[in-house]
C-alpha positions as CSV (number, residue, x, y, z in Angstrom):
1,M,92.4,130.7,71.8
2,R,95.4,128.8,70.3
3,S,94.8,125.3,71.5
4,I,91.8,123.1,72.6
5,G,92.5,119.8,74.4
6,F,90.7,117.3,76.5
7,L,91.6,116.3,80.1
8,T,90.6,112.9,81.5
9,F,90.7,111.9,85.1
10,G,90.6,108.2,83.9
11,H,88.0,107.0,86.4
12,W,87.0,103.4,86.2
13,Q,84.4,101.5,88.2
14,S,82.2,98.5,87.7
15,I,78.9,100.1,88.3
16,P,75.6,100.3,86.2
17,G,76.1,102.6,83.2
18,S,79.9,102.6,83.3
19,R,81.6,101.9,80.0
20,V,85.0,102.0,81.8
21,R,84.9,99.1,84.3
22,T,88.5,98.2,84.8
23,A,92.0,99.8,84.9
24,A,92.7,98.2,81.5
25,D,89.5,99.9,80.1
26,A,90.7,103.3,81.4
27,L,94.1,103.0,79.9
28,L,93.2,101.6,76.5
29,Q,90.3,103.9,76.1
30,T,92.5,106.9,76.9
31,V,94.7,105.9,74.0
32,E,91.7,105.5,71.7
33,L,90.3,108.8,72.7
34,A,93.6,110.5,71.9
35,E,93.4,108.9,68.4
36,A,89.9,110.1,67.9
37,A,90.6,113.6,69.2
38,E,93.5,113.9,66.8
39,E,91.3,113.0,63.8
40,L,88.8,115.6,64.9
41,G,91.5,118.3,65.0
42,V,91.7,118.6,68.8
43,D,95.2,119.9,69.8
44,G,95.9,118.2,73.1
45,A,95.2,115.0,75.1
46,Y,95.9,115.4,78.8
47,V,95.7,113.0,81.7
48,R,95.1,113.6,85.4
49,V,97.4,111.7,87.8
50,H,96.0,110.5,91.1
51,H,97.4,107.9,93.4
52,F,95.6,105.4,95.6
53,A,92.3,105.7,93.6
54,R,90.5,104.2,90.7
55,Q,92.1,106.8,88.3
56,L,95.1,107.1,86.1
57,A,98.3,107.0,88.1
58,S,101.3,106.1,86.0
59,P,101.4,108.7,83.2
60,F,104.6,107.9,81.2
61,P,103.7,104.4,79.9
62,L,100.3,105.7,79.0
63,L,101.7,108.9,77.3
64,A,104.2,106.8,75.4
65,A,101.4,104.5,74.1
66,M,99.4,107.6,73.1
67,A,102.5,109.0,71.3
68,A,103.0,105.8,69.4
69,R,99.4,105.8,68.1
70,T,99.3,109.5,67.2
71,S,101.4,112.0,65.2
72,R,100.3,115.5,65.8
73,I,98.3,116.0,69.0
74,E,100.1,117.3,72.1
75,L,100.3,114.9,75.0
76,G,100.4,116.1,78.6
77,T,99.5,115.8,82.3
78,G,97.3,117.9,84.5
79,V,99.0,117.4,86.9
80,I,101.7,115.1,88.2
81,D,101.9,115.3,92.1
82,M,105.6,115.9,92.7
83,R,105.3,114.8,96.3
84,Y,105.3,111.2,94.9
85,E,108.1,111.5,92.4
86,N,111.8,110.7,92.3
87,P,112.9,113.7,90.2
88,L,115.8,111.9,88.4
89,A,113.8,108.8,87.5
90,M,111.0,111.1,86.3
91,A,113.5,113.0,84.2
92,E,114.6,109.8,82.4
93,Q,111.0,108.7,81.8
94,A,109.9,112.1,80.7
95,A,112.7,112.5,78.2
96,A,112.2,109.0,76.8
97,T,108.4,109.7,76.4
98,D,109.1,113.1,74.7
99,L,111.5,111.5,72.2
100,I,108.9,108.9,71.3
101,S,106.4,111.6,70.8
102,A,108.9,113.7,68.7
103,G,108.7,116.7,71.1
104,R,104.9,116.7,71.8
105,L,105.1,116.3,75.6
106,Q,103.5,119.1,77.8
107,L,104.1,118.2,81.4
108,G,101.9,119.8,84.1
109,V,103.4,119.3,87.6
110,S,102.4,120.6,91.0
111,R,102.0,119.9,94.7
112,G,99.0,117.9,93.8
113,S,95.4,117.8,95.0
114,P,93.8,116.4,98.2
115,S,93.9,112.6,98.2
116,E,92.2,109.7,99.8
117,A,95.6,108.6,101.2
118,L,96.9,110.1,104.4
119,R,100.5,111.3,103.5
120,G,100.4,108.7,100.7
121,Y,103.8,110.0,99.4
122,E,105.4,108.5,102.5
123,S,104.3,105.0,101.4
124,F,106.2,105.7,98.1
125,G,109.3,106.4,100.2
126,Y,109.3,110.2,100.1
127,P,108.6,111.7,103.6
128,V,108.6,115.4,103.9
129,P,111.8,116.4,105.7
130,E,111.4,117.9,109.2
131,G,111.1,121.7,109.0
132,S,109.7,121.6,105.4
133,S,106.2,121.4,104.1
134,E,104.4,119.5,101.3
135,A,104.4,122.6,99.1
136,E,108.1,123.3,99.7
137,E,109.0,119.7,99.0
138,A,107.0,119.6,95.8
139,R,108.8,122.8,94.6
140,A,112.2,121.4,95.6
141,R,111.6,118.2,93.7
142,T,110.4,120.2,90.6
143,E,113.6,122.3,90.7
144,L,115.7,119.2,90.7
145,F,113.6,117.6,87.9
146,R,113.9,120.7,85.7
147,A,117.7,120.8,86.3
148,A,117.9,117.2,85.3
149,I,116.0,117.5,82.0
150,D,118.2,120.5,81.2
151,R,121.4,118.4,81.5
152,A,122.7,119.7,84.8
153,P,125.3,117.5,86.4
154,M,123.6,114.9,88.6
155,A,126.4,112.4,89.4
156,R,130.2,112.1,89.4
157,T,132.0,109.7,87.2
158,D,133.8,106.7,88.7
159,P,137.4,106.9,87.7
160,R,137.8,103.1,88.0
161,M,135.3,102.8,85.1
162,T,136.0,105.9,83.1
163,G,139.6,106.7,83.8
164,V,138.7,110.4,84.4
165,E,137.0,112.5,87.0
166,G,134.0,114.5,85.9
167,T,130.3,114.8,86.1
168,L,127.3,113.0,84.4
169,A,123.9,114.2,83.3
170,I,120.7,112.2,83.1
171,T,120.1,110.5,79.7
172,P,118.4,110.5,77.4
173,H,118.1,114.3,76.8
174,A,115.0,115.6,75.1
175,P,115.7,119.1,73.5
176,G,113.1,121.7,74.3
177,L,111.3,119.7,77.0
178,G,112.4,122.3,79.7
179,E,110.2,124.9,78.0
180,R,107.2,122.6,78.1
181,I,106.8,122.3,81.8
182,W,103.7,123.7,83.4
183,W,102.9,124.4,87.1
184,G,99.4,123.7,88.3
185,S,98.5,126.9,90.2
186,G,95.6,127.3,92.6
187,T,96.3,130.7,94.0
188,R,97.5,134.1,93.0
189,D,100.7,133.7,95.0
190,T,101.6,130.4,93.3
191,A,100.8,132.0,89.9
192,R,103.3,134.8,90.7
193,W,105.9,132.2,91.7
194,T,105.3,130.2,88.5
195,G,106.0,133.3,86.4
196,E,109.1,134.0,88.3
197,Q,110.3,130.4,87.8
198,G,109.7,130.5,84.0
199,M,107.2,127.7,83.8
200,N,104.0,127.8,81.9
201,L,100.8,128.3,83.9
202,M,98.1,125.6,84.3
203,S,95.0,126.6,86.1
204,S,92.2,124.1,86.8
205,T,88.5,124.1,87.8
206,L,89.5,124.5,91.4
207,L,91.1,127.5,93.1
208,S,92.3,127.1,96.7
209,E,91.3,130.7,97.6
210,D,88.1,132.7,97.3
211,T,87.7,136.5,97.2
212,G,84.0,136.5,96.5
213,V,84.3,137.3,92.8
214,P,83.2,134.8,90.1
215,F,85.6,132.0,89.4
216,G,86.5,133.2,85.9
217,D,87.3,136.7,87.2
218,L,89.5,135.3,90.0
219,Q,91.3,133.1,87.5
220,A,91.8,136.0,85.1
221,E,93.4,137.9,88.0
222,Q,95.7,135.0,88.6
223,I,96.7,134.9,84.9
224,D,97.5,138.7,84.9
225,I,99.7,138.3,88.0
226,F,101.5,135.4,86.3
227,R,102.2,137.3,83.1
228,K,103.4,140.4,85.0
229,A,105.8,138.2,87.1
230,W,107.0,136.5,83.9
231,A,107.8,139.9,82.3
232,D,109.4,141.2,85.5
233,A,111.7,138.2,85.6
234,G,112.9,138.9,82.1
235,W,112.1,135.6,80.5
236,S,112.5,136.0,76.7
237,R,110.0,133.4,75.3
238,T,106.2,133.8,75.4
239,P,104.6,131.7,78.1
240,R,101.6,129.5,77.7
241,V,98.5,129.6,79.9
242,S,95.8,126.9,80.1
243,V,92.5,126.8,81.9
244,S,90.2,123.8,82.4
245,R,86.4,123.9,82.0
246,S,83.7,121.3,82.3
247,I,81.7,121.7,79.0
248,M,78.7,119.6,78.3
249,P,76.8,120.5,75.1
250,I,73.3,119.1,75.1
251,T,72.3,118.0,71.6
252,T,70.7,114.6,72.2
253,D,68.4,112.9,74.7
254,E,71.3,111.0,76.1
255,D,73.1,114.3,76.8
256,R,70.0,115.6,78.5
257,H,69.6,112.5,80.6
258,Y,73.2,112.8,82.0
259,F,73.6,116.6,82.2
260,G,70.3,118.3,81.7
261,G,69.7,119.0,85.4
262,R,73.3,119.8,86.3
263,P,73.8,123.0,88.4
264,D,75.8,125.6,86.5
265,D,77.0,128.0,89.2
266,D,80.4,128.3,91.0
267,Q,80.6,126.3,94.2
268,V,82.4,127.5,97.3
269,G,83.5,125.2,100.1
270,L,86.3,124.2,102.5
271,L,89.1,122.0,101.1
272,E,91.7,120.9,103.6
273,G,90.5,123.7,105.8
274,V,90.9,126.4,103.2
275,R,87.9,128.3,101.6
276,S,88.1,127.3,97.9
277,R,86.1,128.1,94.8
278,F,85.2,125.4,92.3
279,G,84.4,126.4,88.7
280,R,80.9,125.9,87.2
281,S,79.9,123.4,84.5
282,Y,78.9,124.8,81.2
283,T,75.8,122.9,80.1
284,G,73.2,123.6,77.5
285,E,72.8,124.3,73.7
286,P,76.2,124.8,72.0
287,D,75.5,128.4,70.9
288,A,74.6,129.3,74.5
289,I,77.7,127.7,75.9
290,A,79.8,129.5,73.3
291,A,78.4,132.9,74.4
292,E,79.0,132.1,78.0
293,L,82.7,131.1,77.3
294,V,83.2,134.3,75.3
295,A,82.1,136.2,78.5
296,D,84.5,134.1,80.7
297,A,87.4,136.4,81.5
298,A,89.9,133.6,82.1
299,V,89.0,131.7,79.0
300,Q,89.6,134.9,77.0
301,A,92.9,135.5,78.8
302,A,94.3,131.9,78.2
303,D,95.7,130.5,75.0
304,T,94.8,126.9,75.9
305,L,91.5,125.4,76.9
306,L,91.3,121.9,78.5
307,V,87.9,120.3,78.4
308,T,87.4,117.9,81.3
309,V,85.5,114.9,79.8
310,P,83.2,112.4,81.5
311,N,85.5,109.5,80.6
312,M,83.3,106.8,82.2
313,L,80.8,107.3,79.4
314,G,83.3,105.8,76.9
315,V,85.2,106.8,73.8
316,E,82.3,107.1,71.4
317,Y,80.4,109.5,73.7
318,N,83.4,111.6,74.4
319,A,84.5,111.7,70.8
320,R,81.0,113.0,69.9
321,L,81.2,115.6,72.7
322,L,84.6,116.8,71.4
323,A,83.3,117.0,67.8
324,T,80.5,119.3,69.0
325,I,82.9,121.5,70.8
326,V,85.4,121.9,67.9
327,R,82.6,122.4,65.4
328,D,80.0,124.5,67.3
329,I,81.8,126.2,70.3
330,A,85.5,126.6,69.8
331,P,85.4,128.8,66.7
332,A,83.5,131.4,68.7
333,L,86.6,131.7,71.0
334,G,88.8,132.4,68.0
335,W,90.1,128.9,67.7
336,Q,91.0,127.4,64.3
337,R,91.7,123.8,63.5
338,S,95.3,123.1,62.8
């Protein structure tokens, strides 16, 4: 295990017990948690992007603010829903954010997850063309975005302004950003495609397929397929693979109050009409959680572990949760503080 990071969905709601009651709370506390995580030695701070909901939705201003207040920790997304994005505008914003962070940006992108909005991307002005699908459109937008950040020509010069005919690339350019793009994969087929495309693999606590085997084993199979496809495609660099886990060490009465009775088995259900498998939550004493994670095939296969945090409990609570993980759980996985 090379890297441990946190992943926040950035929920906010004015309800009893919430310490994140407004959008401003969610944004500012995410910056504060990134600072606290860096001090603890955590390697990454990642944000979920979800539109039309009380969650984080505009990642680049937030990531730039996090970059300005930190110096070492990786900053990323898990994931940006490409159905909602203008690839060229996103390329400009991503490059600027990466330059502010001095090359620490790790961008997870994908087709996105189910949403409260019915075809919400159409409200953003991006309908799916006739004859295409949401998945195909997300992949096409990702292809254009990756070409843009790699300085492919995106427009022609105006000879009236330049005196010459030629092509123009998106600016600014952030060197190396193209190697730090991850695809959020939910199936073995998309894992294979990700390896063929030369993107890093990001696998979450939800797989949109179910074969009857435990979640970690199915995810490990996905990772094996990805790495084989990567090797077969002939990519020269070593890819990165992340998995997300809900980890709730119980060390205080407050922990027990919130998470003591939480079920800790995989959940299987229908999502958008597809039988899907949801990963379990790891709750209990830190040493017991460490032993369970050591036995988790996907955690052992990945190089990066993203811990989903209960952000509505506030910065202080989540900083303490992360401190317990890096002190009492992560070393058992082979992780060492940078």
